[in-house]
N, C-alpha and C positions, 0 to 999 in steps of 0.2 A: 923951350916949348916949340913943337913943330908948327909950321904955318898951317892954318885951318883947324887947329886943335886948341880948345880952351879948357883949362882945369881950374876948379875952385872947390877946395875941400874934397868931398867924396863924389863930386859930379864931373863927368867928362863929356865933352861935346865935340863932335867932329862933323864938318861939312862934307856931305857925300851927295852924289847924284843918284836920284831915284826916278822911277817911272810911276806916275799916279794914274790909275785906271778907275773910271767911274762906270758902274753898271747898275741897271735896274734889277732889284730883287724883290720877291714877295708877290703879293696879289694872287694867292691861291684861290681855287674855286669856292671854298667854304667861306671866304671873307675873313678868316681868322688872322691872317697876316697881312698887314698893309704893304702896299708897294712903297719902296723907298730907294734912294740912291745910295749905294755902298761904294766906298773908296777902298781900293787895294793898292799896296805899294810893293814894287819889285825893284831889285837892283838891275844893273845894266847887263848882267849875265843871265837874267831871267829867273832868279831865285826869289821866292815869295818872302817878303819882309813883315808885312803887317796888314791889318784890315781895320777899317773904321765903318761900323754898321750903326747908324743912329738908333735903331731899335734895341740893339744889345745894350748900348749905353743908357738908354732910357730905362730899360728893365733893371739894369744894375743900380741906377739911382733910386729906383722905387723899392729896392731890396728884394727883387725876385731872385730865385736861385741862380747860381752862376752857370748851371748846366744849360746853356742856350745853344748848343750845337744844332738842335732841330731847326733853328732859324736859318742856318747856312744851307740847308737842303732845299729851301723853297726857291 
């Protein structure tokens, strides 16, 4: 096993360096979308890795449709 890599059955984990960016999203004029802090994750070469939007997670938990791309435009 390589240093920094752990394996257990069908799971692989690797320690990597990422950049976490927090920015404010939402708060449209209609009041339909709440303001919230969204976290985005980038590698050291500037490639987008992932996003953590608490509103998307909340809608998913409540069984809302997965088509939440409109939230990212606000």
